N, C-alpha and C positions, 0 to 999 in steps of 0.2 A: 392276114391280120394287119400288116402294115398299111395296106391300101384302105382297109376299113377305118383305121385310126386317122389316116390322112383325110379321108372324106368326112369323117365325123368332126374332126378339128376344123376343117374348112367351113362346114355347116354352122358350127358354133360361132366362129368368127364372123360369118355372114349375118347371123341373127343379131350379134352384138352391134355390128356396123349398122344394120337396119334400124335397130332401136335408137342408136345415137342419132342417125340421120332424121328419124321421125320426131325426135325430141330436141332437135338442135336449138330451137327458139327458147325452150325452157333452160337448157344448159348454158346458154350465153346470157341469160337474163341476169342483171345485177342485183345482188342481195345486200341489203344494208346490215351492218354489224356494229356492235359496240363492245369493246373490251373494257371492263372495269377492274382496275387494280386498286389497292389501298392508297398508293401514292400517285397514280396517274390513270387517266382514262383515255381511250382512243376510239375513234369511230371512222367508218368509211364504207366503201362499197366494193364488193368482190363478186366476180362471176361464179356461178354455181359449179361449173366444171373445175375451176381452180380450187374451190373449197373441197370438192370431192377428191381431187388429186392430192391435195394437202393432207386431208384426213387419211387417205389410203397410204400415203408415204409414212405418216406418223405411226399408223397401225403396223405397217411392215417393219419399221425400225424397232418398235416395242416388242413385236413378235420375235425378231432376230435376237434381241437382248435376252428375252426370256428363255429362248432355246439355248443360247450360248452360255448362260450362267452356270448350269451344272458342268458343262465341259470345261470352262475356265477354272471352276472350283476343283475339279478332279486334277487338272494339270498342276495347280498350285500345291495340292496335297501330295501328288507324286514327286514334285520338286523338293518339298520339305522332307519327305521320306528318304529320297535319294541322298540329300545332304546329311541327314541324320545317320543313315547307314554308312556313308563315307567317313564321317567323323568317328563313329563307334569302331569301325575297322582299323582306323589309325591308332586309336587308344588301345585296342586289343593287341595290336602288333608290338607296341612298346612295352606293355605290361608282361609279356612272355619272356623278355630278355632281362638279364641281370643289368642293373643300372651301371655298376662300376666296371664290369668285365667287358672285354671286347667280344664281338659276335662269335669269333672262332672259339673262345673259351666257354661261352654260354652254350654252344652246341655240344660240347663234350659231356 
């Protein structure tokens, strides 16, 4: 099974490399772009491969943030619950003893 995965992975990488090699002229071609903001506009030229890499990186980061949001929310909720449980156990420990009597007198 390992050998099959290795051969299949190599074939996929070979096909991707072949696709990039055949379309190298299209990937290196410069594309004009213009960014329009309300306060400023910018224009320039960028290679298609840079644009593809930039969009893939932004998509990857957004995907990571979407995946991590529930995890971080669960950690915060657990932290709040632990703090609340710790504070309530301290209050319960003090309420069981007599306020004016020493601990040995309260135990009798």
